C-alpha positions as CSV (number, residue, x, y, z in Angstrom):
1,M,-28.5,-23.6,177.3
2,G,-27.6,-22.4,180.7
3,A,-25.5,-19.4,181.8
4,R,-21.8,-19.7,181.1
5,A,-18.8,-18.3,182.8
6,S,-16.7,-15.8,180.9
7,D,-13.0,-15.7,181.0
8,N,-10.1,-13.7,179.7
9,A,-7.7,-16.6,179.6
10,H,-7.1,-16.0,175.9
11,Q,-5.5,-12.7,176.8
12,L,-3.0,-14.4,179.1
13,T,-1.5,-16.8,176.6
14,L,1.8,-16.5,174.8
15,A,2.0,-15.4,171.2
16,P,2.1,-18.5,168.9
17,E,5.7,-17.7,167.9
18,D,6.8,-17.6,171.6
19,D,4.8,-20.7,172.7
20,F,6.4,-24.2,173.2
21,C,5.2,-27.7,174.0
22,R,4.9,-28.4,177.7
23,D,6.9,-31.6,177.7
24,E,10.6,-32.6,178.0
25,Q,11.4,-32.0,174.3
26,G,9.6,-28.7,174.3
27,L,11.4,-27.4,177.3
28,I,14.8,-28.6,176.0
29,G,14.0,-26.9,172.7
30,L,13.2,-23.6,174.6
31,L,16.6,-23.8,176.4
32,D,18.4,-24.6,173.2
33,A,16.7,-21.7,171.4
34,A,18.0,-19.4,174.3
35,G,21.5,-20.4,173.4
36,L,22.1,-22.7,176.4
37,Q,24.2,-25.8,176.1
38,S,23.7,-29.4,177.4
39,A,20.0,-28.9,178.1
40,A,18.3,-31.8,179.9
41,C,14.9,-32.4,181.3
42,E,13.2,-35.2,183.1
43,T,9.5,-35.6,184.0
44,L,8.7,-36.1,187.7
45,R,5.3,-37.5,188.6
46,W,3.5,-37.7,192.0
47,D,0.1,-37.7,193.6
48,H,-0.8,-34.6,195.5
49,R,-3.3,-35.1,198.4
50,A,-5.6,-32.4,199.7
51,S,-9.1,-32.1,200.9
52,A,-11.7,-30.9,198.4
53,A,-12.2,-27.8,200.7
54,E,-8.5,-27.0,200.6
55,W,-8.4,-27.4,196.8
56,W,-11.5,-25.2,196.3
57,G,-10.2,-22.6,198.7
58,G,-7.7,-21.1,196.3
59,P,-10.1,-20.4,193.3
60,D,-12.8,-19.3,195.7
61,A,-10.5,-16.7,197.2
62,G,-9.4,-15.4,193.8
63,A,-6.0,-17.1,193.7
64,A,-4.3,-17.5,190.3
65,T,-5.9,-17.1,186.9
66,I,-8.7,-19.6,187.7
67,G,-9.5,-17.8,190.9
68,Q,-9.7,-14.5,189.1
69,I,-12.1,-16.0,186.6
70,V,-14.2,-17.6,189.4
71,V,-14.5,-14.4,191.5
72,S,-15.4,-12.3,188.5
73,Q,-18.6,-14.2,187.9
74,T,-22.1,-13.6,189.2
75,P,-23.2,-15.6,192.3
76,E,-25.3,-17.8,190.1
77,I,-22.4,-18.7,187.8
78,R,-20.0,-19.2,190.8
79,A,-22.5,-21.6,192.3
80,G,-22.5,-23.5,189.0
81,I,-18.7,-23.6,188.9
82,K,-18.7,-25.0,192.5
83,R,-21.2,-27.7,191.5
84,H,-19.0,-28.8,188.7
85,F,-16.0,-28.7,190.9
86,D,-17.8,-31.0,193.4
87,L,-18.8,-33.4,190.6
88,L,-15.2,-33.5,189.2
89,S,-13.5,-33.8,192.5
90,G,-15.6,-36.9,193.3
91,E,-13.7,-38.6,190.5
92,F,-10.4,-37.9,192.3
93,T,-11.5,-38.8,195.9
94,G,-9.2,-41.4,197.3
95,P,-10.4,-44.3,199.5
96,D,-9.3,-42.5,202.6
97,G,-11.1,-39.3,201.8
98,P,-8.8,-36.7,200.4
99,L,-8.4,-35.9,196.7
100,V,-5.6,-37.8,195.0
101,L,-4.5,-35.4,192.2
102,P,-1.9,-36.6,189.7
103,H,0.9,-34.0,189.1
104,A,3.9,-33.7,187.0
105,A,6.9,-31.3,186.9
106,L,9.6,-30.7,184.3
107,P,12.8,-29.8,186.1
108,A,15.4,-28.8,183.6
109,S,19.0,-27.8,183.5
110,A,21.4,-26.2,181.0
111,C,24.7,-24.4,180.9
112,A,25.5,-20.9,179.6
């Protein structure tokens, strides 16, 4: 078995009693539990396009949780993470070159 990256992601998660499903019903339930009225939510989906270099730039620079995990690794592990990124990004490369990354957002509204 090869070397593995370590992460502290488990330290950044919500307590089970505070967690909620990341879908329309979960977000509506969260708003309802906060005492808000007429909660509504709709999923919006789109494809984000970016070059693989642009997409790797954030984690490689330490941006966000994934970036902090990446930059905290040894050079050997970082190189392995990059190799896996390159393999995975190949699956999302569009016919015109950039990555085509499916995204979704859950805009929600409610009244106090």
